[in-house]
C-alpha positions in Angstrom: 62.4 -47.2 43.4 59.7 -45.8 46.0 60.9 -42.0 45.4 60.6 -42.8 41.6 57.1 -44.0 42.3 55.9 -41.2 44.2 56.9 -38.6 41.8 55.6 -38.1 38.1 52.1 -39.9 38.6 49.4 -37.9 37.1 46.6 -39.2 39.1 44.9 -39.0 42.3 46.7 -41.2 45.1 47.2 -41.5 48.8 50.5 -41.7 50.5 50.3 -43.5 53.7 53.3 -42.6 56.1 53.7 -45.2 58.7 56.1 -47.1 60.9 56.1 -50.8 61.9 56.4 -49.8 65.8 53.3 -47.4 65.7 50.2 -49.1 66.9 47.9 -46.3 65.9 49.3 -46.9 62.3 48.0 -50.5 62.3 44.5 -49.2 63.4 44.3 -46.8 60.5 45.7 -49.3 58.1 42.9 -51.6 58.9 40.1 -48.7 58.5 41.9 -47.6 55.3 41.9 -51.3 53.8 38.3 -51.3 54.4 37.9 -47.7 53.0 40.0 -48.8 49.8 37.2 -51.5 49.0 34.8 -48.5 48.5 37.0 -46.3 46.1 39.6 -46.7 43.7 42.2 -44.3 44.7 45.6 -46.2 45.1 47.3 -46.2 48.2 51.3 -46.1 48.5 52.7 -47.0 52.1 55.9 -45.1 53.1 57.7 -46.3 56.2 59.2 -43.3 57.8 62.1 -45.6 59.4 63.0 -46.8 55.8 62.3 -43.9 53.8 63.1 -41.1 56.2 64.3 -38.8 53.2 60.7 -39.0 51.8 59.4 -38.3 55.2 61.4 -35.3 55.6 60.7 -34.3 52.1 56.9 -34.2 53.0 57.3 -32.7 56.5 56.0 -35.8 58.3 56.0 -34.7 62.1 53.8 -37.6 63.2 52.3 -41.3 62.2 50.1 -42.1 61.0 49.9 -39.4 58.5 47.7 -39.7 55.2 48.6 -37.2 52.2 46.5 -37.2 49.1 47.9 -36.0 46.0 46.7 -35.4 42.5 49.6 -35.6 40.2 52.5 -33.9 42.0 50.2 -31.4 43.8 49.4 -32.1 47.5 45.6 -31.8 47.8 45.2 -32.6 51.6 46.5 -34.4 54.6 45.8 -35.5 58.2 47.4 -37.3 61.0 46.1 -39.6 63.5 43.5 -42.3 63.5 40.3 -42.0 61.9 37.3 -44.3 61.6 36.0 -46.0 58.6 33.3 -43.5 58.0 35.6 -40.5 58.5 38.2 -42.1 56.1 35.3 -42.6 53.3 34.4 -39.0 53.5 38.0 -37.9 53.5 38.7 -40.0 50.5 35.6 -38.9 48.6 35.3 -35.2 49.7 
């Protein structure tokens, strides 16, 4: 179901790779939720422990990692925690 959802979507979206044990992921999630209120880019959460196949497909080596896609094309990505202002700039850039 998740894999099907990640493919074939013809719009800009963010994939948020995370893990339940990851403390920086929780900080990023909070900042990202606030940034989400100021834009309309959908965010899809991928837990790397549950969906390790998807994490491997995207070459995820650390969490948190955000991947922005437009359709099936990756536009940009980053790993680590960012401030609300940095996230808004990254999303809107």
